[in-house]
C-alpha positions in Angstrom: -102.1 57.2 47.4 -101.4 55.3 44.2 -98.3 57.3 43.6 -97.0 56.4 47.1 -97.8 52.7 46.5 -96.1 52.6 43.1 -93.0 54.2 44.7 -93.0 51.6 47.4 -93.4 48.7 44.9 -90.6 49.9 42.5 -87.7 49.0 44.8 -89.1 45.6 45.3 -89.3 45.0 41.6 -85.7 46.1 41.2 -84.6 43.7 43.8 -86.5 40.8 42.2 -85.0 41.7 38.8 -81.5 41.8 40.3 -82.0 38.5 41.9 -83.4 36.9 38.7 -80.5 38.4 36.7 -78.0 37.0 39.3 -79.6 33.5 39.2 -79.6 33.6 35.4 -75.9 34.6 35.4 -75.0 31.8 37.8 -77.0 29.3 35.8 -75.1 30.4 32.7 -71.8 30.0 34.4 -72.8 26.6 35.8 -73.8 25.5 32.3 -70.5 26.7 30.9 -68.6 24.9 33.6 -70.6 21.8 33.0 -69.9 21.9 29.3 -66.2 22.4 29.9 -66.2 19.7 32.6 -67.8 17.1 30.5 -66.8 17.9 26.9 -63.5 16.4 25.9 -62.8 18.9 23.1 -63.5 21.9 25.4 -61.5 20.5 28.3 -58.6 19.7 25.9 -58.5 23.3 24.9 -58.6 24.5 28.5 -55.7 22.2 29.4 -53.8 23.3 26.4 -54.2 27.0 27.4 -53.2 26.3 31.0 -50.1 24.4 29.9 -49.1 27.1 27.5 -49.3 29.7 30.3 -47.5 27.6 33.0 -44.8 25.7 31.1 -42.1 27.9 29.7 -39.3 25.4 29.1 -41.1 23.8 26.1 -43.7 25.0 23.6 -47.0 23.1 23.9 -48.4 22.5 20.4 -51.5 20.4 20.9 -53.6 18.7 23.6 -56.4 16.2 22.7 -58.7 14.2 24.9 -60.3 11.1 23.3 -62.9 10.8 26.1 -63.9 12.6 29.3 -66.0 11.7 32.3 -66.8 14.0 35.2 -67.7 13.3 38.8 -69.1 16.0 41.1 -67.5 18.1 42.5 -64.0 18.0 41.0 -63.0 14.6 39.6 -62.3 13.7 36.0 -61.3 10.6 34.1 -59.9 11.1 30.6 -59.0 8.5 28.0 -56.6 8.5 25.0 -54.9 11.8 25.9 -52.4 13.0 23.4 -50.0 15.9 24.0 -47.5 17.3 21.5 -44.7 19.7 22.5 -41.8 21.3 20.8 -38.4 21.2 22.6 -35.1 22.4 21.1 -36.6 22.3 17.6 -37.8 18.7 17.9 -41.3 17.4 18.5 -42.1 15.2 21.5 -45.2 13.1 21.8 -47.0 11.9 24.9 -49.9 9.4 24.9 -51.9 8.5 28.1 -54.4 5.7 27.8 -56.1 6.7 31.0 -55.8 9.8 33.3 -57.7 10.1 36.5 -57.9 13.3 38.6 -59.6 13.1 42.0 -60.6 16.0 44.2 -58.9 18.8 42.2 -60.7 21.4 44.4 -58.7 20.1 47.4 -55.7 22.2 46.2 -57.8 25.3 47.2 -57.5 24.4 50.9 -54.6 23.4 53.2 -54.2 19.9 54.4 -56.3 18.2 51.8 -55.2 15.8 49.1 -55.6 15.8 45.3 -54.6 12.6 43.4 -53.5 12.1 39.8 -53.2 8.6 38.3 -51.8 7.8 34.8 -51.9 4.5 33.1 -50.7 3.2 29.7 -48.2 6.1 29.1 -46.0 6.2 26.1 -43.6 9.0 25.1 -41.1 9.6 22.3 -38.6 12.4 21.9 -35.7 12.1 19.4 -34.0 8.8 20.3 -35.7 8.6 23.7 -38.7 6.2 23.9 -40.7 5.3 27.0 -43.5 2.6 27.0 -45.8 0.9 29.5 -45.5 3.7 32.0 -47.8 4.5 35.0 -47.7 7.0 37.8 -49.6 7.8 41.0 -49.2 11.2 42.6 -50.6 12.9 45.7 -50.6 16.7 45.8 -51.1 18.8 49.0 -51.3 22.5 49.3 -49.1 24.1 52.1 -48.2 27.6 53.0 -44.9 27.2 51.1 -46.6 25.9 47.9 -47.7 22.5 46.6 -46.1 19.4 48.0 -46.1 16.2 45.9 -45.2 12.6 46.4 -45.8 9.3 44.6 -44.3 6.6 42.5 -43.9 5.7 38.9 -43.2 2.6 36.9 -41.6 2.4 33.4 -41.8 -0.9 31.6 -39.2 0.1 29.0 -36.9 3.1 28.5 -34.5 3.3 25.6 -32.2 5.9 24.1 -29.9 4.3 21.6 -27.7 2.6 22.6 -28.9 2.6 26.2 -31.9 0.6 27.4 -33.5 0.0 30.8 -36.6 -1.9 31.8 -38.9 -2.4 34.8 -38.0 1.0 36.3 -39.6 1.7 39.7 -39.0 5.0 41.6 -40.7 6.7 44.5 -40.5 10.5 44.6 -41.4 13.5 46.8 -40.7 17.2 46.7 -41.9 20.7 46.1 -40.9 23.7 44.0 -37.5 23.9 45.8 -36.3 20.2 45.8 -37.0 16.7 44.8 -36.0 13.3 46.3 -36.0 10.0 44.4 -35.9 6.9 46.6 -36.2 3.1 46.3 -35.0 3.3 42.7 -34.9 -0.1 41.0 -34.5 -1.3 37.4 -33.3 -4.2 35.2 -30.2 -3.2 33.3 -28.4 -5.5 30.8 -29.2 -8.7 32.7 -28.5 -7.2 36.1 -30.2 -5.0 38.6 -29.9 -1.3 39.4 -30.8 0.4 42.6 -30.2 3.8 44.1 -31.5 7.2 45.3 -31.0 10.8 44.4 -31.7 14.3 45.8 -31.7 17.7 44.0 -32.2 21.2 45.3 -33.3 23.7 42.7 -30.9 26.6 43.6 -29.1 28.6 40.9 -27.1 26.5 40.1 -28.8 23.4 41.4 -27.3 21.0 44.0 -27.4 17.3 43.4 -26.4 14.0 45.2 -26.8 10.7 43.3 -26.1 7.2 44.6 -26.4 4.3 42.1 -25.6 0.6 42.6 -25.4 -2.2 39.9 -25.5 -5.9 40.6 -24.4 -8.7 38.3 -24.6 -6.8 35.0 -23.6 -8.8 31.9 -20.5 -7.2 30.4 -21.2 -9.0 27.2 -24.5 -7.1 26.8 -22.7 -3.9 27.8 -20.1 -4.5 25.2 -22.7 -5.0 22.4 -24.6 -1.9 23.5 -21.8 0.5 24.5 -18.5 -1.0 23.3 -15.4 0.8 24.5 -14.1 0.0 28.0 -16.5 -3.0 28.3 -14.7 -4.8 25.6 -11.9 -5.3 28.1 -14.0 -7.3 30.5 -15.9 -10.6 30.5 -18.2 -11.7 33.3 -20.8 -10.3 35.7 -20.0 -6.8 36.8 -21.2 -5.2 40.1 -20.4 -1.7 41.3 -21.5 1.6 42.8 -21.2 5.3 41.9 -21.7 8.3 44.2 -21.7 11.8 42.5 -22.5 15.0 44.3 -22.0 18.6 43.3 -23.4 22.0 42.3 -24.3 22.9 38.7 -21.6 21.6 36.3 -19.1 21.1 39.1 -18.5 17.8 40.9 -17.5 17.9 44.5 -17.7 14.2 45.2 -16.9 11.4 42.8 -16.5 7.9 44.3 -16.9 4.6 42.4 -15.9 1.0 42.7 -16.4 -2.0 40.5 -15.9 -5.7 41.0 -16.6 -9.1 39.4 -17.8 -11.2 42.4 -18.1 -14.4 40.4 -14.8 -14.0 38.6 -14.4 -13.5 34.9 -11.7 -12.2 32.5 -9.8 -9.0 32.2 -8.1 -7.7 29.1 -4.3 -7.9 29.6 -4.1 -4.6 27.7 -6.2 -3.0 30.5 -3.5 -4.2 32.9 -0.7 -2.9 30.8 -0.4 0.3 32.9 0.3 -1.7 36.1 2.7 -4.3 34.8 5.5 -2.0 36.1 4.5 -3.1 39.6 5.1 -6.8 38.7 8.8 -8.0 39.1 10.4 -9.8 36.2 8.9 -13.3 36.4 6.9 -15.9 34.6 3.7 -14.1 35.5 4.9 -10.8 33.9 6.0 -12.7 30.8 2.6 -14.3 30.6 0.8 -10.9 30.8 3.2 -9.4 28.3 2.4 -12.2 25.9 -1.3 -11.6 26.4 -0.9 -7.9 25.7 0.9 -8.7 22.4 -1.8 -11.2 21.4 -4.7 -9.1 22.6 -5.9 -11.8 24.8 -7.7 -11.8 28.2 -6.6 -13.0 31.6 -8.9 -15.2 33.6 -9.4 -13.9 37.1 -11.1 -15.2 40.3 -11.5 -11.7 41.6 -11.2 -8.1 40.3 -11.6 -4.8 42.0 -11.3 -1.3 40.7 -11.9 1.9 42.7 -11.6 5.6 41.8 -12.4 8.8 43.7 -11.5 12.4 43.6 -9.3 13.5 46.5 -9.4 17.1 45.1 -10.7 18.7 41.9 -7.4 17.9 40.2 -6.5 14.5 41.7 -7.9 11.0 41.3 -6.9 8.0 43.4 -8.0 4.4 43.8 -7.0 0.8 43.9 -6.7 -2.1 41.5 -6.8 -5.6 42.9 -6.5 -8.8 40.8 -6.3 -12.5 41.7 -5.6 -15.0 38.9 -4.7 -18.7 39.4 -4.0 -18.9 35.6 -1.2 -16.5 35.9 -0.4 -17.4 39.5 -0.9 -13.7 40.3 -2.3 -11.8 43.2 -1.9 -8.0 42.9 -3.0 -5.0 44.9 -2.0 -1.6 43.6 -2.8 1.8 44.8 -2.9 4.3 42.0 -3.0 8.1 41.9 -3.4 10.4 39.0 -3.2 14.2 38.7 -5.2 15.9 35.9 -4.7 19.3 34.3 -8.4 20.2 34.6 -11.1 19.7 37.2 -12.6 16.2 37.5 -15.7 17.8 35.9 -14.0 18.2 32.5 -12.4 14.8 32.8 -15.9 13.2 33.2 -17.1 15.0 30.1 -14.1 13.5 28.2 -15.0 10.0 29.5 -17.9 9.9 27.0 -15.3 8.8 24.5 -15.0 5.5 26.4 -18.5 4.4 25.3 -18.0 5.0 21.6 
C-alpha cells in the first residue's frame, strides 16, 4: 500500500519542483530585465550592442548614459547620453541632454504608437556642428514595416563656410521613402522654406524645392565669395531639382532682387552684345573697365535645363542710372550632362 502511495505522490512532487523551477527562472529573468531597465551602465551597453548590429553605415564606438529612469511597462527617460561613432575615418560625437522613450512595447503590435523625444542635442563631425537641437518622433508598426513621423528643430547648424539657424522641419516616412515638409530656416539675414521627397530605390529618386527670401548678398559674399561678389542687395529666389542617383532630370531656378540693388557690370559683360551702340552701352563698358557696379531697380535671372545638354533662361534688368531696360533670353549648350556642370559650379563659391 505504501509503495502505491509513494508512486502516486512522486509525480505530484515532480510537478511542484517543475513549477518552482519555472517561477525561479522567471524571477531571475525579471530581475535581470529590471537591472537592465534601471541601470544606466547596463542599458548603455545594451543600446551599444543593438546599434552595432543594426547600423552598418558607421562604426559605433561608444554609448554612455549619464542617468536612467524606468516607468512600467516600457518607458525610459535618459539623461546626458553620449554616442561616439566612426565614419570615413573620422570620429563623430552626439550628446543628448534628455531622451524620453514612451511605450516601446507598442511596436510589438499593429496600430499602436511609440514616441521618442530628444532635447538639448549637440553633434559634431569634421567641420559640421549642430547645437540646440530637439526632435519628437512617433513610430507605428504596420504590415509593411515601421512608419515614422515627427518634427525637429535645430538652433544652429554650421559647416564652414555655411551656417543656418532656427531650422524647423516636419518629416514622415518608412524604410522605402521619406518626405520633408514645412521646412523653414534663417539664412544670412533672410528666410528659407521648402520641401523634399526621396524614394530609396537603387539608385534613389529625389525631388527638392527650396525658396529663399530677402537674403543679404553682403553676408553671402563674406561667407561664400565667388558669384555673390557681383551682387549688392537683398536676393530672393527658388530652386527645383529632381532626379535619380547622380543624374538630374529637372533643374529650374530663378533669382531676383525685389527691392533693387546693384549688379556688377562685369556680370553683364556677356549680354552687352544685345545693347546697341549708345550712351547706355558706353556707361556699362566704362563700369566693366573700372570694375564697378550698376545700380538697378529690378533684376531677374532664370535658368533651367531643357535637356541634359542644354540650358536656357532669361536675364531682365531695369536701371534708371543707365537709362536701361533689358530683357534677354539666353540659351547655352554644354558638352556634358547638366549633372557634371553642377559639380563644376562648386568653383563659383571659392
